[in-house]
N, C-alpha and C positions, 0 to 999 in steps of 0.2 A: 066190371066185366067178368064173365064166367071164366074160371081158370082153364077150362078146356077149349076156349075159343081160339087161342093161337094154334093149338094142335089141329083143330078142325080146318082152320084157314090154310095152314101149310100142307096138310094132307090133301086138301082139294086142289091146291096149286100144283102139288107134285103129280097128282093123278092126271090133271089136265096137261101138264108138261110132257109126261111120259106118253100120254095118248097122242099128243101132237107129233112127237118123235116117231111113234109107231106108224101113224098115218102117213108121215113123210116117207118112211122106208117102204110102206106098202104101195104108195103112189109110184115110186121109182121102180119097184119090182114089177108093178103092173105095166109100166111103159116098156120094160125090156123083155118081159115074158109073154107079151101079146104083140100083135101087129101095130099097136097104137103109136109107138115111137117111130116106126117106119112111115106110118101115115102122116105123122107130124112133120117128118123130114120132107115128104112130098108136098105137103100143104105149104110149107115155108120156102119152097124152092122157087122164089120169085126173081132171083138174081143169079147170074152166073158167077158173081164174086163170092168166093168161099167164106169170107169174113162176114159179109152181109147175110148170107144164108145162116151162118152160125149164130149171129145176133138175133135173127128172126126166130130161129128154132129155140134159142134160150128165152126169148120174150114169151113165146107161147107156153113153153113148159113152166116158166116162172109165174105167168099170169094164172094158169090153172091152179098152181100151188097156192097162190095168194087167195084165190076164190074158195078153195075147199078148206083152207086153214082159217078163214075169216070167222066162222061161228065160234071156234075154240078161242081164238084171240079175243073176240068180243066178250065172251063169257069170262075168260080169265082176267083180261085187262080192264074191263069196265064193270060188268055185272058183279063179279066177286068182290072187286075192290069197293064198290058201293055197298054191297051187302054187309061188309065188315067195317063200313064207315071209314075207309082209308082214302078214298078218292075225292078230289075237289072238282073233277072234270064234268062238264056236260057231255052228252053224246056227240055233239058237234065238235067240241074241243078234242075229245078222244079220237074221233075220225081224222081230224086235221093233223094231229100229232102223228098218227100212224101213217097218213099219206106223206107227210114230210119225211118220215123215216124211210119210206120206200123210195122217194125221189132222191134223197141224199145218198142212199145206198146205190141207186142206179148210176148217179153221177160218178161216185167213187168206183163202183164195180165195173163200169163199161170199159175203161182202159185196161183194167186188170184182166177182164175176160178176153180182150183182144190179144194181150200179151200171152195169156195162157194158151189160147188157141194157136197163136204163132209158134209157141214152143212145141205143141203137139205136132204141127205140120213140119217144123224144121228139125226137131231132134228125135221124133219117134218115141220109142220106149224110154229114152233118156230124158224126157221132158221134165221129170221131177226135179232135177238138179237146178236148171235155170229158173224154174218156177219157184223153187225154194229160196233162191238168192233174191229174186225180185220181191217175194213176200217179206223177206227180212228187211230189205232196204225200204220197202213201202211202209212197214211198221214204224221205222225210225222217222220217216218224213211225216207220217200221220201223227206221231206223238208230238211233233213240233207244231203242226198246223191245226190240229183238232181244237185246242183251247181257244184259238184265235178265230178260226173260220167256221167250225162246225158247231161247237157247243152253243155259241150265241144264236144259232138258228132255232134252238129249242128253249133256251132260258135267257133271261136278262141278267147281266153281270154288272154289278156296281162296285167300284173299289171302296173299301171301308176306310173312313177318314184316318189318316196316319196319326192324327192327334189323339185318337181314342186309346185308352189304356190297354184294351184287349189286343188291338193291332200291334201296339208297341211290344207287348209281351210275346206275341207270336213271332214277330220279327226277331226279337232277342233270342228266342229258342232256336230259330232257324240259323241265325248267325253263329250261335254256340255250336251247332251241329255242322257248321261249314257249308250251309246251303244258302245260296244267293237266290232270292225269289223276286219275281216280277212285281208281286203285290198280293194283298189279301182281299178277296172278292166275296161279296154276298150275292147269292143267286136265288131266284124266286121259285124254289122247288114247290112251294105251296100252291102254285097255280095248277099242279096236277095231283098232288098227294099230301097227306098229313104226315108222311114219313120224314125222317131227318137223315142227313148225311153230311160228311165232310171228306175232303180229298185233296191230295196234291196231284196236279196234272202238269203235263208238258215235259219237254226235255230241254237241256241246255238253258238258254236265256228265257225260254218260254215257261219255266217253272212258276207256278202260282198256287196259292192256297185258296180253296173254294169252300165256303161255308154256306150251307143251306139256310134260308130265312127261318125254316122250322127249327133248325138247331139253335140259331141265335135267339129266337123268341122263347124257347122252352127250357134252355139249359143255363145253369149258372156259369159264371166266367171260368171258375176252376174246372168245371166239367168239360167245357169247350176246350180249354187248354190241355186237359188230359187226353181228350180225343185227338186233338191236333198233334200232341206229343207222340201218340201211338202211330199216327200216319207218318210223322217225321222219323220214327224208328225204322220204318220200311226203307227210307232213304239212307239213314245213317248206317244201317246194317246191310246195305247193298242188296236188299230184297228185290228191288226193281231190276237190277242187272242180272241177279240170279234167276229171276223169273223169265227174263228175256232169253237167257242162255238155255234154261230148261225148255222154254217154248220153242226156241229155234231147233234144238235137238229133236224134240217131239215132232215138229213140223217136217223136218227132213226125213226122219225115220218113217213117218206116216206117208209122206208123198212117195217114198221109195217102195214101200210095201203095196200101196195102192196102185202104183204104176205096174208092178209085177202082176198083181191080180187082174188088173184091167187088160194088160197085154194078153193074158191067157183067155179071158172071156171074149175078147174082141178078135181073137185070132191074129193079133198083131196090127189090126187096123185101128190104131189108137185114136186117129183123128176122125173116124167115121162118126157122124152125128148120131146115128142110131144107137151107138154103144156108149155115148156120153152119160146117160143116166146111171150106168154102172159106177162111174167115177163118183157121182154124188152119193150113191148108196155106200160104197166102200169108205169114203171119207167120213160120212156120218157115223158109221159103225165104229171106225177107228177112234174118232173123237169121243164116242160114248165109252169105249173100253178104257182109254187112257185117262179119262176124266178123273177117276178116283186117285190116280197117281199124282196128278196136278193138284187135286184138292188136299192130299196129304202134305205136300210141300207147303201149300198155302196155309194150312192150319198151323204148321210149325212156325211159319213166319209170323202169324198172328200172335202166338204165344210170346215169341221173342220181342215183337213190337210192344206188347203189353208190359213186358219187363222194362223195356227202355222208357216207356211212359212213367212207370213208377220211379225210375232213377231220376228222371227230369223233375217230376213233381214232388219227390221226397217220400211219398207213400202211395198206396193204391186206392185210397178212399174216394177221391174224385172220379177216378176211372171206373170204379165199381158202381157208384151211383149213376155215372153217365151211361154205363152199359145197361143198367136197369131202366133208365129213362128211354134209351134207344129201343130197348125191347118193348116197352109200353107203346111208344109211338109207332114202331114198325110192326107191331103185333108178332114179334119173334117167338118161335118155339124155344123156350129156355132150356129144354132137356129133350131133344129129339132122340128117337131110337138110334142106338149106336150104328146099326147097319145103314140107316138112312143118312146119318151124318158122314159115315165113311164114304158112301157112294156119291153123295150129291152136295155136301156142304163144304165150301171153301173156307168157312170160318168155324172155329170150335164153338160149341154150345156156350151160352151165357153161364150156365151152371159150372162148366169146367173152367171157363176163364176166371170166374170169380174165385173158384177154389185155388187156382194158381196164383191169384193176387194176394193170398195170405202170406204172412211174413215167412213162414217156414218153407213155402214153395217158391217164392219169388227169386231166390238165389240159385234154384236148380239149373 
């Protein structure tokens, strides 16, 4: 493979992602700066019930967004992945997975949308506080239910035989870290991509270790253990809870700021459907601005989890070779531009991670 291929791949993915974001903002601006939003409100006014009207308006706005974003999604998620020989999907399989994602998102999002609009009607400018509380509680519930109810809609999960040496060693590492897991599961990531991944999912008794078949089939036992130890480090070092705290603070601050801005542009008519696209625009911009801050915390956590993996494994050799193998399979840019890494990457570059894995840096 040409050494410049990963950089080309990630540059094209980034350009497509930024283009999609810009188009989304342009669409929302178009709605609020032209009569189109008002016309959509009139078009969807088929019921005197304010909640039905709200859902119909959201359906029309969302459907248009799905239609105009489809070409970019197709090129980024299907054409580009096949061009770089990363995808195993047919066009039909890609379309079905995308449709499932939309349907699952609709089922999850419908009650949240109704609660959100209720808060707009009931609390006015103060809607941000109850919405923030509901978002926090929902994230807790989703963390418990997603591994059991949602993930199986997209992948097949099979428990790895407890008698296998790899599973026993993973369970042993988890026990030593004080983590009680539901089990170690293999999932068929290869049905969609050649990329590899491993993760801990769930909260409470729903915690489980997920290993992609692409990881199990292409990595040595020690490399898999080193990658799992890295993920275990996030639990042991309380990164999950720190991330939830940071995310909660970011969410509440963002909702508060967005509520203030929205109140100004809407003249206080915060529940008026014609002004709701402003909310989407402000939230999108806020998320884009605070993204680098979240990424900075994430990168620090990744370095710390690497150190934990080295402590568990005794050295960084297996993790270093595992990172290289991941980079090969995932077509990772091993050394992105520092500005790109700062703005968009939640993981440090492979180059920097391997440097930190040296003996003189691992104790820093």
